[in-house]
CHARMM-style PDB file with segment names, atoms N, HN, CA, C and O in Angstrom:
ATOM      1  N   UNK     1      88.672  54.920 225.076  1.00  0.00      PROA
ATOM      2  CA  UNK     1      87.472  55.246 224.322  1.00  0.00      PROA
ATOM      3  C   UNK     1      87.021  56.653 224.718  1.00  0.00      PROA
ATOM      4  O   UNK     1      87.008  57.004 225.898  1.00  0.00      PROA
ATOM      5  N   UNK     2      86.662  57.428 223.745  1.00  0.00      PROA
ATOM      6  HN  UNK     2      86.672  57.143 222.786  1.00  0.00      PROA
ATOM      7  CA  UNK     2      86.295  58.810 224.022  1.00  0.00      PROA
ATOM      8  C   UNK     2      84.809  58.948 224.293  1.00  0.00      PROA
ATOM      9  O   UNK     2      84.029  58.014 224.104  1.00  0.00      PROA
ATOM     10  N   UNK     3      84.444  60.128 224.735  1.00  0.00      PROA
ATOM     11  HN  UNK     3      85.078  60.886 224.888  1.00  0.00      PROA
ATOM     12  CA  UNK     3      83.044  60.418 225.023  1.00  0.00      PROA
ATOM     13  C   UNK     3      82.191  60.329 223.764  1.00  0.00      PROA
ATOM     14  O   UNK     3      81.019  59.957 223.835  1.00  0.00      PROA
ATOM     15  N   UNK     4      82.772  60.670 222.603  1.00  0.00      PROA
ATOM     16  HN  UNK     4      83.724  60.972 222.545  1.00  0.00      PROA
ATOM     17  CA  UNK     4      82.018  60.665 221.347  1.00  0.00      PROA
ATOM     18  C   UNK     4      81.447  59.287 221.034  1.00  0.00      PROA
ATOM     19  O   UNK     4      80.401  59.181 220.393  1.00  0.00      PROA
ATOM     20  N   UNK     5      82.117  58.245 221.473  1.00  0.00      PROA
ATOM     21  HN  UNK     5      82.967  58.331 221.993  1.00  0.00      PROA
ATOM     22  CA  UNK     5      81.653  56.893 221.174  1.00  0.00      PROA
ATOM     23  C   UNK     5      80.329  56.583 221.859  1.00  0.00      PROA
ATOM     24  O   UNK     5      79.572  55.736 221.386  1.00  0.00      PROA
ATOM     25  N   UNK     6      80.045  57.254 222.960  1.00  0.00      PROA
ATOM     26  HN  UNK     6      80.661  57.943 223.345  1.00  0.00      PROA
ATOM     27  CA  UNK     6      78.825  56.982 223.704  1.00  0.00      PROA
ATOM     28  C   UNK     6      77.635  57.817 223.245  1.00  0.00      PROA
ATOM     29  O   UNK     6      76.502  57.557 223.650  1.00  0.00      PROA
ATOM     30  N   UNK     7      77.879  58.802 222.415  1.00  0.00      PROA
ATOM     31  HN  UNK     7      78.799  59.014 222.086  1.00  0.00      PROA
ATOM     32  CA  UNK     7      76.792  59.653 221.953  1.00  0.00      PROA
ATOM     33  C   UNK     7      76.196  59.100 220.663  1.00  0.00      PROA
ATOM     34  O   UNK     7      76.905  58.540 219.827  1.00  0.00      PROA
ATOM     35  N   UNK     8      74.917  59.263 220.519  1.00  0.00      PROA
ATOM     36  HN  UNK     8      74.342  59.718 221.198  1.00  0.00      PROA
ATOM     37  CA  UNK     8      74.267  58.778 219.307  1.00  0.00      PROA
ATOM     38  C   UNK     8      74.697  59.618 218.105  1.00  0.00      PROA
ATOM     39  O   UNK     8      75.231  60.717 218.261  1.00  0.00      PROA
ATOM     40  N   UNK     9      74.463  59.101 216.938  1.00  0.00      PROA
ATOM     41  HN  UNK     9      74.030  58.209 216.811  1.00  0.00      PROA
ATOM     42  CA  UNK     9      74.847  59.789 215.707  1.00  0.00      PROA
ATOM     43  C   UNK     9      74.121  61.128 215.573  1.00  0.00      PROA
ATOM     44  O   UNK     9      74.731  62.129 215.199  1.00  0.00      PROA
ATOM     45  N   UNK    10      72.837  61.150 215.874  1.00  0.00      PROA
ATOM     46  HN  UNK    10      72.341  60.337 216.178  1.00  0.00      PROA
ATOM     47  CA  UNK    10      72.080  62.399 215.771  1.00  0.00      PROA
ATOM     48  C   UNK    10      72.568  63.445 216.755  1.00  0.00      PROA
ATOM     49  O   UNK    10      72.662  64.625 216.415  1.00  0.00      PROA
ATOM     50  N   UNK    11      72.875  63.028 217.956  1.00  0.00      PROA
ATOM     51  HN  UNK    11      72.799  62.070 218.232  1.00  0.00      PROA
ATOM     52  CA  UNK    11      73.363  63.979 218.954  1.00  0.00      PROA
ATOM     53  C   UNK    11      74.723  64.538 218.550  1.00  0.00      PROA
ATOM     54  O   UNK    11      74.979  65.728 218.730  1.00  0.00      PROA
ATOM     55  N   UNK    12      75.594  63.696 218.006  1.00  0.00      PROA
ATOM     56  HN  UNK    12      75.386  62.728 217.860  1.00  0.00      PROA
ATOM     57  CA  UNK    12      76.897  64.183 217.536  1.00  0.00      PROA
ATOM     58  C   UNK    12      76.735  65.189 216.415  1.00  0.00      PROA
ATOM     59  O   UNK    12      77.407  66.220 216.405  1.00  0.00      PROA
ATOM     60  N   UNK    13      75.845  64.903 215.465  1.00  0.00      PROA
ATOM     61  HN  UNK    13      75.298  64.065 215.473  1.00  0.00      PROA
ATOM     62  CA  UNK    13      75.600  65.820 214.359  1.00  0.00      PROA
ATOM     63  C   UNK    13      75.032  67.140 214.876  1.00  0.00      PROA
ATOM     64  O   UNK    13      75.434  68.213 214.427  1.00  0.00      PROA
ATOM     65  N   UNK    14      74.106  67.057 215.813  1.00  0.00      PROA
ATOM     66  HN  UNK    14      73.779  66.185 216.178  1.00  0.00      PROA
ATOM     67  CA  UNK    14      73.514  68.258 216.399  1.00  0.00      PROA
ATOM     68  C   UNK    14      74.589  69.110 217.087  1.00  0.00      PROA
ATOM     69  O   UNK    14      74.635  70.326 216.903  1.00  0.00      PROA
ATOM     70  N   UNK    15      75.440  68.472 217.868  1.00  0.00      PROA
ATOM     71  HN  UNK    15      75.403  67.484 218.017  1.00  0.00      PROA
ATOM     72  CA  UNK    15      76.499  69.210 218.559  1.00  0.00      PROA
ATOM     73  C   UNK    15      77.463  69.864 217.575  1.00  0.00      PROA
ATOM     74  O   UNK    15      77.869  71.009 217.772  1.00  0.00      PROA
ATOM     75  N   UNK    16      77.826  69.153 216.530  1.00  0.00      PROA
ATOM     76  HN  UNK    16      77.496  68.222 216.370  1.00  0.00      PROA
ATOM     77  CA  UNK    16      78.728  69.733 215.536  1.00  0.00      PROA
ATOM     78  C   UNK    16      78.098  70.933 214.847  1.00  0.00      PROA
ATOM     79  O   UNK    16      78.760  71.951 214.643  1.00  0.00      PROA
ATOM     80  N   UNK    17      76.829  70.821 214.489  1.00  0.00      PROA
ATOM     81  HN  UNK    17      76.291  69.994 214.655  1.00  0.00      PROA
ATOM     82  CA  UNK    17      76.169  71.925 213.794  1.00  0.00      PROA
ATOM     83  C   UNK    17      75.927  73.114 214.706  1.00  0.00      PROA
ATOM     84  O   UNK    17      76.012  74.259 214.262  1.00  0.00      PROA
ATOM     85  N   UNK    18      75.629  72.864 215.966  1.00  0.00      PROA
ATOM     86  HN  UNK    18      75.560  71.934 216.327  1.00  0.00      PROA
ATOM     87  CA  UNK    18      75.349  73.986 216.861  1.00  0.00      PROA
ATOM     88  C   UNK    18      76.616  74.644 217.380  1.00  0.00      PROA
ATOM     89  O   UNK    18      76.590  75.824 217.729  1.00  0.00      PROA
ATOM     90  N   UNK    19      77.714  73.920 217.440  1.00  0.00      PROA
ATOM     91  HN  UNK    19      77.735  72.961 217.156  1.00  0.00      PROA
ATOM     92  CA  UNK    19      78.954  74.495 217.965  1.00  0.00      PROA
ATOM     93  C   UNK    19      79.953  74.864 216.868  1.00  0.00      PROA
ATOM     94  O   UNK    19      80.522  75.955 216.888  1.00  0.00      PROA
ATOM     95  N   UNK    20      80.163  73.971 215.926  1.00  0.00      PROA
ATOM     96  HN  UNK    20      79.700  73.084 215.910  1.00  0.00      PROA
ATOM     97  CA  UNK    20      81.207  74.193 214.928  1.00  0.00      PROA
ATOM     98  C   UNK    20      80.776  75.136 213.814  1.00  0.00      PROA
ATOM     99  O   UNK    20      81.570  75.971 213.380  1.00  0.00      PROA
ATOM    100  N   UNK    21      79.549  75.024 213.344  1.00  0.00      PROA
ATOM    101  HN  UNK    21      78.904  74.346 213.697  1.00  0.00      PROA
ATOM    102  CA  UNK    21      79.109  75.845 212.213  1.00  0.00      PROA
ATOM    103  C   UNK    21      79.176  77.344 212.507  1.00  0.00      PROA
ATOM    104  O   UNK    21      79.681  78.091 211.668  1.00  0.00      PROA
ATOM    105  N   UNK    22      78.691  77.819 213.655  1.00  0.00      PROA
ATOM    106  HN  UNK    22      78.281  77.213 214.336  1.00  0.00      PROA
ATOM    107  CA  UNK    22      78.820  79.257 213.932  1.00  0.00      PROA
ATOM    108  C   UNK    22      80.282  79.711 214.045  1.00  0.00      PROA
ATOM    109  O   UNK    22      80.620  80.826 213.647  1.00  0.00      PROA
ATOM    110  N   UNK    23      81.133  78.856 214.580  1.00  0.00      PROA
ATOM    111  HN  UNK    23      80.858  77.950 214.904  1.00  0.00      PROA
ATOM    112  CA  UNK    23      82.550  79.216 214.682  1.00  0.00      PROA
ATOM    113  C   UNK    23      83.200  79.303 213.304  1.00  0.00      PROA
ATOM    114  O   UNK    23      83.995  80.206 213.045  1.00  0.00      PROA
ATOM    115  N   UNK    24      82.867  78.378 212.435  1.00  0.00      PROA
ATOM    116  HN  UNK    24      82.221  77.645 212.645  1.00  0.00      PROA
ATOM    117  CA  UNK    24      83.402  78.408 211.071  1.00  0.00      PROA
ATOM    118  C   UNK    24      82.901  79.646 210.339  1.00  0.00      PROA
ATOM    119  O   UNK    24      83.655  80.279 209.601  1.00  0.00      PROA
ATOM    120  N   UNK    25      81.628  79.994 210.539  1.00  0.00      PROA
ATOM    121  HN  UNK    25      81.015  79.480 211.138  1.00  0.00      PROA
ATOM    122  CA  UNK    25      81.067  81.190 209.895  1.00  0.00      PROA
ATOM    123  C   UNK    25      81.812  82.441 210.344  1.00  0.00      PROA
ATOM    124  O   UNK    25      82.180  83.278 209.520  1.00  0.00      PROA
ATOM    125  N   UNK    26      82.030  82.566 211.631  1.00  0.00      PROA
ATOM    126  HN  UNK    26      81.730  81.886 212.300  1.00  0.00      PROA
ATOM    127  CA  UNK    26      82.771  83.730 212.142  1.00  0.00      PROA
ATOM    128  C   UNK    26      84.196  83.755 211.617  1.00  0.00      PROA
ATOM    129  O   UNK    26      84.722  84.815 211.278  1.00  0.00      PROA
ATOM    130  N   UNK    27      84.817  82.591 211.549  1.00  0.00      PROA
ATOM    131  HN  UNK    27      84.390  81.729 211.824  1.00  0.00      PROA
ATOM    132  CA  UNK    27      86.187  82.509 211.054  1.00  0.00      PROA
ATOM    133  C   UNK    27      86.269  82.927 209.590  1.00  0.00      PROA
ATOM    134  O   UNK    27      87.180  83.661 209.210  1.00  0.00      PROA
ATOM    135  N   UNK    28      85.331  82.471 208.766  1.00  0.00      PROA
ATOM    136  HN  UNK    28      84.590  81.874 209.075  1.00  0.00      PROA
ATOM    137  CA  UNK    28      85.320  82.866 207.355  1.00  0.00      PROA
ATOM    138  C   UNK    28      85.163  84.377 207.210  1.00  0.00      PROA
ATOM    139  O   UNK    28      85.876  85.008 206.429  1.00  0.00      PROA
ATOM    140  N   UNK    29      84.232  84.952 207.961  1.00  0.00      PROA
ATOM    141  HN  UNK    29      83.653  84.440 208.595  1.00  0.00      PROA
ATOM    142  CA  UNK    29      84.032  86.402 207.903  1.00  0.00      PROA
ATOM    143  C   UNK    29      85.279  87.145 208.362  1.00  0.00      PROA
ATOM    144  O   UNK    29      85.693  88.119 207.734  1.00  0.00      PROA
ATOM    145  N   UNK    30      85.866  86.693 209.440  1.00  0.00      PROA
ATOM    146  HN  UNK    30      85.529  85.901 209.950  1.00  0.00      PROA
ATOM    147  CA  UNK    30      87.048  87.360 209.999  1.00  0.00      PROA
ATOM    148  C   UNK    30      88.208  87.325 209.003  1.00  0.00      PROA
ATOM    149  O   UNK    30      88.862  88.342 208.770  1.00  0.00      PROA
ATOM    150  N   UNK    31      88.457  86.161 208.420  1.00  0.00      PROA
ATOM    151  HN  UNK    31      87.926  85.336 208.609  1.00  0.00      PROA
ATOM    152  CA  UNK    31      89.551  86.034 207.450  1.00  0.00      PROA
ATOM    153  C   UNK    31      89.282  86.916 206.235  1.00  0.00      PROA
ATOM    154  O   UNK    31      90.177  87.620 205.768  1.00  0.00      PROA
ATOM    155  N   UNK    32      88.054  86.880 205.724  1.00  0.00      PROA
ATOM    156  HN  UNK    32      87.327  86.308 206.104  1.00  0.00      PROA
ATOM    157  CA  UNK    32      87.707  87.705 204.569  1.00  0.00      PROA
ATOM    158  C   UNK    32      87.896  89.185 204.837  1.00  0.00      PROA
ATOM    159  O   UNK    32      88.407  89.915 203.988  1.00  0.00      PROA
ATOM    160  N   UNK    33      87.482  89.632 206.025  1.00  0.00      PROA
ATOM    161  HN  UNK    33      87.067  89.038 206.714  1.00  0.00      PROA
ATOM    162  CA  UNK    33      87.629  91.050 206.365  1.00  0.00      PROA
ATOM    163  C   UNK    33      89.091  91.444 206.543  1.00  0.00      PROA
ATOM    164  O   UNK    33      89.486  92.533 206.127  1.00  0.00      PROA
ATOM    165  N   UNK    34      89.900  90.584 207.151  1.00  0.00      PROA
ATOM    166  HN  UNK    34      89.580  89.700 207.489  1.00  0.00      PROA
ATOM    167  CA  UNK    34      91.327  90.902 207.337  1.00  0.00      PROA
ATOM    168  C   UNK    34      92.037  90.999 205.992  1.00  0.00      PROA
ATOM    169  O   UNK    34      92.830  91.916 205.776  1.00  0.00      PROA
ATOM    170  N   UNK    35      91.762  90.070 205.092  1.00  0.00      PROA
ATOM    171  HN  UNK    35      91.118  89.325 205.267  1.00  0.00      PROA
ATOM    172  CA  UNK    35      92.394  90.120 203.772  1.00  0.00      PROA
ATOM    173  C   UNK    35      91.942  91.370 203.028  1.00  0.00      PROA
ATOM    174  O   UNK    35      92.746  92.027 202.366  1.00  0.00      PROA
ATOM    175  N   UNK    36      90.657  91.699 203.136  1.00  0.00      PROA
ATOM    176  HN  UNK    36      90.005  91.165 203.674  1.00  0.00      PROA
ATOM    177  CA  UNK    36      90.133  92.877 202.448  1.00  0.00      PROA
ATOM    178  C   UNK    36      90.757  94.163 202.988  1.00  0.00      PROA
ATOM    179  O   UNK    36      91.006  95.095 202.223  1.00  0.00      PROA
ATOM    180  N   UNK    37      91.011  94.223 204.293  1.00  0.00      PROA
ATOM    181  HN  UNK    37      90.808  93.466 204.914  1.00  0.00      PROA
ATOM    182  CA  UNK    37      91.670  95.397 204.875  1.00  0.00      PROA
ATOM    183  C   UNK    37      93.069  95.592 204.298  1.00  0.00      PROA
ATOM    184  O   UNK    37      93.488  96.720 204.039  1.00  0.00      PROA
ATOM    185  N   UNK    38      93.786  94.494 204.100  1.00  0.00      PROA
ATOM    186  HN  UNK    38      93.446  93.577 204.311  1.00  0.00      PROA
ATOM    187  CA  UNK    38      95.172  94.582 203.644  1.00  0.00      PROA
ATOM    188  C   UNK    38      95.304  94.763 202.139  1.00  0.00      PROA
ATOM    189  O   UNK    38      96.137  95.540 201.670  1.00  0.00      PROA
ATOM    190  N   UNK    39      94.476  94.040 201.381  1.00  0.00      PROA
ATOM    191  HN  UNK    39      93.800  93.409 201.761  1.00  0.00      PROA
ATOM    192  CA  UNK    39      94.680  94.003 199.934  1.00  0.00      PROA
ATOM    193  C   UNK    39      93.525  94.564 199.129  1.00  0.00      PROA
ATOM    194  O   UNK    39      93.604  94.624 197.902  1.00  0.00      PROA
ATOM    195  N   UNK    40      92.462  94.972 199.787  1.00  0.00      PROA
ATOM    196  HN  UNK    40      92.398  94.923 200.784  1.00  0.00      PROA
ATOM    197  CA  UNK    40      91.300  95.469 199.060  1.00  0.00      PROA
ATOM    198  C   UNK    40      90.358  94.339 198.679  1.00  0.00      PROA
ATOM    199  O   UNK    40      90.656  93.161 198.875  1.00  0.00      PROA
ATOM    200  N   UNK    41      89.218  94.725 198.132  1.00  0.00      PROA
ATOM    201  HN  UNK    41      88.976  95.682 197.973  1.00  0.00      PROA
ATOM    202  CA  UNK    41      88.206  93.736 197.776  1.00  0.00      PROA
ATOM    203  C   UNK    41      88.658  92.905 196.580  1.00  0.00      PROA
ATOM    204  O   UNK    41      89.229  93.423 195.621  1.00  0.00      PROA
ATOM    205  N   UNK    42      88.392  91.618 196.660  1.00  0.00      PROA
ATOM    206  HN  UNK    42      87.927  91.197 197.439  1.00  0.00      PROA
ATOM    207  CA  UNK    42      88.728  90.706 195.569  1.00  0.00      PROA
ATOM    208  C   UNK    42      87.690  89.589 195.540  1.00  0.00      PROA
ATOM    209  O   UNK    42      86.798  89.529 196.386  1.00  0.00      PROA
ATOM    210  N   UNK    43      87.819  88.729 194.575  1.00  0.00      PROA
ATOM    211  HN  UNK    43      88.544  88.777 193.888  1.00  0.00      PROA
ATOM    212  CA  UNK    43      86.905  87.588 194.476  1.00  0.00      PROA
ATOM    213  C   UNK    43      87.014  86.708 195.713  1.00  0.00      PROA
ATOM    214  O   UNK    43      86.007  86.214 196.220  1.00  0.00      PROA
ATOM    215  N   UNK    44      88.229  86.513 196.195  1.00  0.00      PROA
ATOM    216  HN  UNK    44      89.047  86.913 195.783  1.00  0.00      PROA
ATOM    217  CA  UNK    44      88.445  85.685 197.380  1.00  0.00      PROA
ATOM    218  C   UNK    44      87.743  86.273 198.598  1.00  0.00      PROA
ATOM    219  O   UNK    44      87.053  85.553 199.321  1.00  0.00      PROA
ATOM    220  N   UNK    45      87.910  87.573 198.834  1.00  0.00      PROA
ATOM    221  HN  UNK    45      88.470  88.157 198.247  1.00  0.00      PROA
ATOM    222  CA  UNK    45      87.289  88.176 200.014  1.00  0.00      PROA
ATOM    223  C   UNK    45      85.770  88.163 199.904  1.00  0.00      PROA
ATOM    224  O   UNK    45      85.077  87.945 200.899  1.00  0.00      PROA
ATOM    225  N   UNK    46      85.249  88.393 198.707  1.00  0.00      PROA
ATOM    226  HN  UNK    46      85.811  88.569 197.899  1.00  0.00      PROA
ATOM    227  CA  UNK    46      83.790  88.334 198.527  1.00  0.00      PROA
ATOM    228  C   UNK    46      83.265  86.929 198.800  1.00  0.00      PROA
ATOM    229  O   UNK    46      82.219  86.769 199.428  1.00  0.00      PROA
ATOM    230  N   UNK    47      83.983  85.914 198.332  1.00  0.00      PROA
ATOM    231  HN  UNK    47      84.833  86.044 197.821  1.00  0.00      PROA
ATOM    232  CA  UNK    47      83.548  84.532 198.550  1.00  0.00      PROA
ATOM    233  C   UNK    47      83.634  84.148 200.019  1.00  0.00      PROA
ATOM    234  O   UNK    47      82.729  83.495 200.538  1.00  0.00      PROA
ATOM    235  N   UNK    48      84.705  84.540 200.696  1.00  0.00      PROA
ATOM    236  HN  UNK    48      85.440  85.070 200.274  1.00  0.00      PROA
ATOM    237  CA  UNK    48      84.833  84.225 202.116  1.00  0.00      PROA
ATOM    238  C   UNK    48      83.724  84.878 202.926  1.00  0.00      PROA
ATOM    239  O   UNK    48      83.096  84.230 203.764  1.00  0.00      PROA
ATOM    240  N   UNK    49      83.483  86.157 202.677  1.00  0.00      PROA
ATOM    241  HN  UNK    49      83.993  86.683 201.997  1.00  0.00      PROA
ATOM    242  CA  UNK    49      82.455  86.877 203.429  1.00  0.00      PROA
ATOM    243  C   UNK    49      81.061  86.359 203.099  1.00  0.00      PROA
ATOM    244  O   UNK    49      80.235  86.196 203.997  1.00  0.00      PROA
ATOM    245  N   UNK    50      80.791  86.101 201.835  1.00  0.00      PROA
ATOM    246  HN  UNK    50      81.462  86.234 201.105  1.00  0.00      PROA
ATOM    247  CA  UNK    50      79.457  85.607 201.487  1.00  0.00      PROA
ATOM    248  C   UNK    50      79.252  84.191 202.027  1.00  0.00      PROA
ATOM    249  O   UNK    50      78.144  83.843 202.436  1.00  0.00      PROA
ATOM    250  N   UNK    51      80.295  83.382 202.034  1.00  0.00      PROA
ATOM    251  HN  UNK    51      81.195  83.665 201.702  1.00  0.00      PROA
ATOM    252  CA  UNK    51      80.190  82.047 202.626  1.00  0.00      PROA
ATOM    253  C   UNK    51      79.937  82.108 204.121  1.00  0.00      PROA
ATOM    254  O   UNK    51      79.140  81.335 204.652  1.00  0.00      PROA
ATOM    255  N   UNK    52      80.611  83.022 204.801  1.00  0.00      PROA
ATOM    256  HN  UNK    52      81.259  83.649 204.370  1.00  0.00      PROA
ATOM    257  CA  UNK    52      80.386  83.196 206.233  1.00  0.00      PROA
ATOM    258  C   UNK    52      78.986  83.678 206.539  1.00  0.00      PROA
ATOM    259  O   UNK    52      78.352  83.200 207.480  1.00  0.00      PROA
ATOM    260  N   UNK    53      78.492  84.635 205.740  1.00  0.00      PROA
ATOM    261  HN  UNK    53      79.007  85.024 204.976  1.00  0.00      PROA
ATOM    262  CA  UNK    53      77.125  85.134 205.954  1.00  0.00      PROA
ATOM    263  C   UNK    53      76.091  84.051 205.659  1.00  0.00      PROA
ATOM    264  O   UNK    53      75.102  83.923 206.381  1.00  0.00      PROA
ATOM    265  N   UNK    54      76.318  83.270 204.598  1.00  0.00      PROA
ATOM    266  HN  UNK    54      77.121  83.374 204.012  1.00  0.00      PROA
ATOM    267  CA  UNK    54      75.401  82.186 204.260  1.00  0.00      PROA
ATOM    268  C   UNK    54      75.339  81.167 205.395  1.00  0.00      PROA
ATOM    269  O   UNK    54      74.259  80.719 205.780  1.00  0.00      PROA
ATOM    270  N   UNK    55      76.498  80.808 205.922  1.00  0.00      PROA
ATOM    271  HN  UNK    55      77.376  81.171 205.610  1.00  0.00      PROA
ATOM    272  CA  UNK    55      76.538  79.833 207.011  1.00  0.00      PROA
ATOM    273  C   UNK    55      75.883  80.384 208.269  1.00  0.00      PROA
ATOM    274  O   UNK    55      75.226  79.638 208.995  1.00  0.00      PROA
ATOM    275  N   UNK    56      76.049  81.668 208.540  1.00  0.00      PROA
ATOM    276  HN  UNK    56      76.584  82.273 207.950  1.00  0.00      PROA
ATOM    277  CA  UNK    56      75.370  82.273 209.684  1.00  0.00      PROA
ATOM    278  C   UNK    56      73.858  82.204 209.515  1.00  0.00      PROA
ATOM    279  O   UNK    56      73.142  81.890 210.466  1.00  0.00      PROA
ATOM    280  N   UNK    57      73.368  82.493 208.317  1.00  0.00      PROA
ATOM    281  HN  UNK    57      73.950  82.747 207.545  1.00  0.00      PROA
ATOM    282  CA  UNK    57      71.924  82.419 208.078  1.00  0.00      PROA
ATOM    283  C   UNK    57      71.413  80.998 208.272  1.00  0.00      PROA
ATOM    284  O   UNK    57      70.351  80.791 208.860  1.00  0.00      PROA
ATOM    285  N   UNK    58      72.166  80.022 207.781  1.00  0.00      PROA
ATOM    286  HN  UNK    58      73.029  80.190 207.304  1.00  0.00      PROA
ATOM    287  CA  UNK    58      71.747  78.623 207.912  1.00  0.00      PROA
ATOM    288  C   UNK    58      71.716  78.185 209.373  1.00  0.00      PROA
ATOM    289  O   UNK    58      70.812  77.453 209.777  1.00  0.00      PROA
ATOM    290  N   UNK    59      72.683  78.618 210.165  1.00  0.00      PROA
ATOM    291  HN  UNK    59      73.418  79.212 209.837  1.00  0.00      PROA
ATOM    292  CA  UNK    59      72.719  78.199 211.560  1.00  0.00      PROA
ATOM    293  C   UNK    59      71.657  78.910 212.387  1.00  0.00      PROA
ATOM    294  O   UNK    59      71.281  78.431 213.457  1.00  0.00      PROA
ATOM    295  N   UNK    60      71.174  80.038 211.904  1.00  0.00      PROA
ATOM    296  HN  UNK    60      71.479  80.427 211.034  1.00  0.00      PROA
ATOM    297  CA  UNK    60      70.106  80.745 212.613  1.00  0.00      PROA
ATOM    298  C   UNK    60      68.730  80.293 212.170  1.00  0.00      PROA
ATOM    299  O   UNK    60      67.725  80.770 212.697  1.00  0.00      PROA
ATOM    300  N   UNK    61      68.665  79.385 211.212  1.00  0.00      PROA
ATOM    301  HN  UNK    61      69.482  78.998 210.783  1.00  0.00      PROA
ATOM    302  CA  UNK    61      67.391  78.819 210.804  1.00  0.00      PROA
ATOM    303  C   UNK    61      66.790  79.422 209.558  1.00  0.00      PROA
ATOM    304  O   UNK    61      65.773  78.925 209.074  1.00  0.00      PROA
ATOM    305  N   UNK    62      67.377  80.475 209.018  1.00  0.00      PROA
ATOM    306  HN  UNK    62      68.203  80.879 209.412  1.00  0.00      PROA
ATOM    307  CA  UNK    62      66.848  81.058 207.781  1.00  0.00      PROA
ATOM    308  C   UNK    62      67.477  80.334 206.601  1.00  0.00      PROA
ATOM    309  O   UNK    62      68.668  80.024 206.616  1.00  0.00      PROA
ATOM    310  N   UNK    63      66.682  80.069 205.590  1.00  0.00      PROA
ATOM    311  HN  UNK    63      65.714  80.320 205.578  1.00  0.00      PROA
ATOM    312  CA  UNK    63      67.141  79.278 204.441  1.00  0.00      PROA
ATOM    313  C   UNK    63      67.321  80.114 203.188  1.00  0.00      PROA
ATOM    314  O   UNK    63      67.217  79.576 202.085  1.00  0.00      PROA
ATOM    315  N   UNK    64      67.586  81.398 203.309  1.00  0.00      PROA
ATOM    316  HN  UNK    64      67.671  81.835 204.204  1.00  0.00      PROA
ATOM    317  CA  UNK    64      67.706  82.303 202.152  1.00  0.00      PROA
ATOM    318  C   UNK    64      68.765  81.831 201.191  1.00  0.00      PROA
ATOM    319  OT1 UNK    64      68.997  82.473 200.166  1.00  0.00      PROA
TER     320      UNK     64
END
């Protein structure tokens, strides 16, 4: 049995949002920027970067 089984549902959700969401946001931005460096701006790179920025704003508490 893993440690996750002993944590409450709210605590697990909190940990996922505080740890995983910022990492996913950085990853989206990083991937978007790398693709844009190689191939130029496209719909894909704009969506990746805007998704990463949106997720960063959400994890910092702003709801823009």
